N, C-alpha and C positions, 0 to 999 in steps of 0.2 A: 504495500498500499504507499508506504513510504516512499519506493522507489518510482512510483508512477508519477507522485506527488512533484519530486525532484524533477523528473523529464519535463512534467509539463512547466516546471518553475524556469526549466533552462531553455525550454521552447519560447514561454514567453519573452526572457531576457533577451534572445536573439532576434526577436520580433521588434522589440523596442528599439533596437539599433539602427530597424529601418525607417524610424520616422526622422531623423537628420538626413535622410537621404536626398529626397527634392530641395529642401534648400541648400545643400551642400552643392547639390548639381549646380542650381543656378548661381550660387556664387560663382563656381568654378567657371562657369562659363561668361558670365555676364561682367565678372568683376578680376578675378586670377588671369582668366587666358587674356583679354583686353591689356593688363597691365604687361604682361611679359611682352604681348606683342609692342606695345609702346616701348620700350625699353628696347626692343631690338630695331624696331625704324628710328630711335633715337640716334641710333648711332650709323644712319644711312645717309641719303641725300635725295631718297625718294619723294615723287611729285604728286604720288597718290594716285596715278593711271598706269604710269610705264610700267611693263613687265621686269624690267630691268632696273636695277640701281647699283650706285656704288658704297661700300662701308667705308665712310668718313672718320670712324673712331669716335674722339671724344669734341671733333672739331664745333659740333653743333652747342656743347657745354661751354667750350673755349668763348666761341663767339657770343653768348650769352653773358657771360663773365666780364667780358673785358670789351667787345665792340657794337654792341647793340644798344644804345641810347633810348629806343622807344620803348624796350622791354623795361629797361632801370626806370624809366619815366612813368609806366604804368604799375611796377612795383611800389614804388614810392607814393604815386596816388592809392594804392590799394593800403597801404602800410597806412597812410592816414586817416583813410578810412574808418579802419577796422579799429584804429586808436579810438577816434571821434566816437565812432558808435557804440565801442564795447561800453567806454566810460561813460558817454548820456544816456544810453538805453539801460545799461542795468542800474545808475541811479535811479532813475525815474521810474523803470519800472519795481524796485524796492519802494521807493516812496509812495506809487499808487498801491501797491499792496498792503503798506503799514495803513494807509489811510482805511482801506475797504476789506481788512481782515475779517472785520466783525460782519457775520452773515445778518443783515437786515435787509429790505427792500430794496432801502435806497443803494445800496453797497452793491446788492447784485446786480440792479439795473444799470449802475455806474461800469460795472465788469463787463457786462455784456457790451457795452458803446466802445471802453476801451478795446476789448477782443475785436470788436467788428472789422475794423482794417484789416486783421489777419484773414479771414476769409476771403476778402478779394484777390482777382489776379494781378499778379507784376503788373501787367501791361494795361489796367485800368487805373491803379494807382498811379504809374507814370504817366498818362494822359491828365489827369485831374490835377496833377502837381505841375505838368506842363502849364496849365492854364494858369495856376498859382502865382508860376514863376514867369509870365510872360513879361516883358518889360512895358508892352506897348499897354495891354486892355488888362494885363493879368490881376487876379484879386488883391495881391500885396503892394503892388504897385499904385492899384487903384485905392486900395485902403489909406495908403499912407497919405494921396493925395488929398483923400475927403477928410483928413483931420490935419491938413496942411503942413505935412510932415514932407515936402517935396525934397528937401536936401538929403534923403534917407532912402530915396527911390535907389535901385539898381539895375544891373542886365542879371544878375543872379546868376545862370549858368553858363552864361557869356563871358564871365569875369574868369579868365583863367587862373587868378590868384585862390578864389574864393568856391568855384565850382564845385570841388570834391566834398565840400564841406553842407554845401545846400544838398546836395545828393544823401549827406549823413542825415539832416534833416528828414527827408523822405522816409530813410530807411528806419530812423529811429520810430518816427508816426507810424510807420507801417507795422513793425512788430514790438513794440513795447507793451502792448497789453495781451501780447502774447506770454510775454517773460513775465508779466505781472503775474497771471495766474499760476506761472511756477512758483513763485515767491509767496504766495497767498497759501497754496500746498505747504509749503515749508514751514510758512510762519502759522500754521492752522496746529502744524505736528510739535509745536516746543508746549509745553504743559504750562499749564497757567499757574501752578503753583509754583514755578520759578521767579515771575515775577511778583507774587504777592509776598514771598519769603523777601526778596530784594526790596520792596517798598517798606516790609516792617525794618529792617535794617537802615532804614533812611536813603538808599539808592534813590537817586532823580530818573528822569526819564534817559537821558543820555548816557548816566552810567548803565543802565538797563539794557539799553541797546547795545552798547560798546561790549559788556560783558555777560550778556545772556543772548539776546538776537543775533547778534553778528557770530559769534562763534558755531550758533547752532543753526544758523541759516546758511553754513558754509555747502554744503552739498548742494545745495539750490543756486546758491552763486555759482560753483562750479558747471553746472549745467547751462546757466544763463549765458556764461564768459564764453564757453565753448562751443555753443549753440550760436552766439551771435558772432562769433569770429567765424564759423563755418559759414554764416549768413553774407557777412560782408566779403568774403571773398567769394559767395557765389551769386554776387547783385549782378547778373547777366542782363536777365529781359528787362529788368527795371532801367539799366544803364541805357540800353539800346533805345528804349520808349523816351527817356530824356533826352539822351543826347543823339540819337539817329544811329547809323548803320553805315560806316563804321562811325563811334562816337568822336569827338576830339579829341586833341591829345589830354585835355585837361580832365577830361572824365574817364580816358581808357583805363581800363583794370585790366589783371592779368586774364580775368575768364575771356572779354573781350578780345585783347590780343593774341590770345591762343586761338580762337574763333576767327580773330583775322586771317592769321597766318596760315591756318587750314582753308580757308577760303580762298587765298593766293598760292592753292596747291604745292605748298611748302611741306607738306606731310611729315618728312623727317625731323624738321628744325620744330614744327608744331609739337609732335612728340616729345622733345627736348625740354620744349616751354611746359607742355602740361606734366611733367614728370618734377622739373623745379617747384611749378605753381603746387602740387601737391606735398612736397617735401617741406616746403615753406609752411603750409597749413597745419602739418603735424611738428613740426620745431615748433609755431608759434602755439598752439594747444599745448606743447608738454612744458612751455617755460608757464604758459597762465596756469597750469596745473599746481606746479611747484610753487611758484609765487602765494597762490591760495591756500596750499597748506601751511606755506609759512605765516602768512597773514592770521589764519585762524589758529 
């Protein structure tokens, strides 16, 4: 009897190993295999169409590191965007969550309103904000004229010195509500008894935030920072909607630069760019995780 049960248990265990197979197959086919191919193409001068190509070794990577000012400009724009969005969006999302953490009718309604932009498509958001930023009849300049602040008017996306920061404003508006929900979940998981004990000990709001809220909400902060970083590097359709295809140099990011290089039939060089792009995201995410662990 026991041997029969043991055989059934072994068969059931073997059957359980089959469950990850579909997911593993999809991962290998859609991620692992294309990544290996990208590494292969990055070492060639393939144009995407020819049946033959030359192996050029690390020449593509050398060109990226030393001679491609356009790619370097896109990387600098992306770093500016990422830094601005991570700081502003994280702070805004946490501030909103702190004020809306209690579940009331008003806070539930406000959470829904702040979360609403997230469900919109990037293209829709881009066209709405193009109207906002329009220097002639746009919402911002029209509003400034209406209140007599004509000197504050700007060309916004047309100014190469500030265009990427106006893109950051749009990005924060687009996703701050989504990150707010993450923070609300993290804040609601903190036991209320800790705040009550701190209040009895004479701790003020700042002390409670510094010694209770911030350390215990660190896992949520890690999620928000990592996700926001990836969002900033993947701001592709939003950039094309705001800046055109291809966007100007002031709005050119790594994602649009890789896309433009592929469109120019430089598949080998674009593959090298995409690998550097992926490595940069991984490096920044790792640095952020280390910094957040030390801060907590």
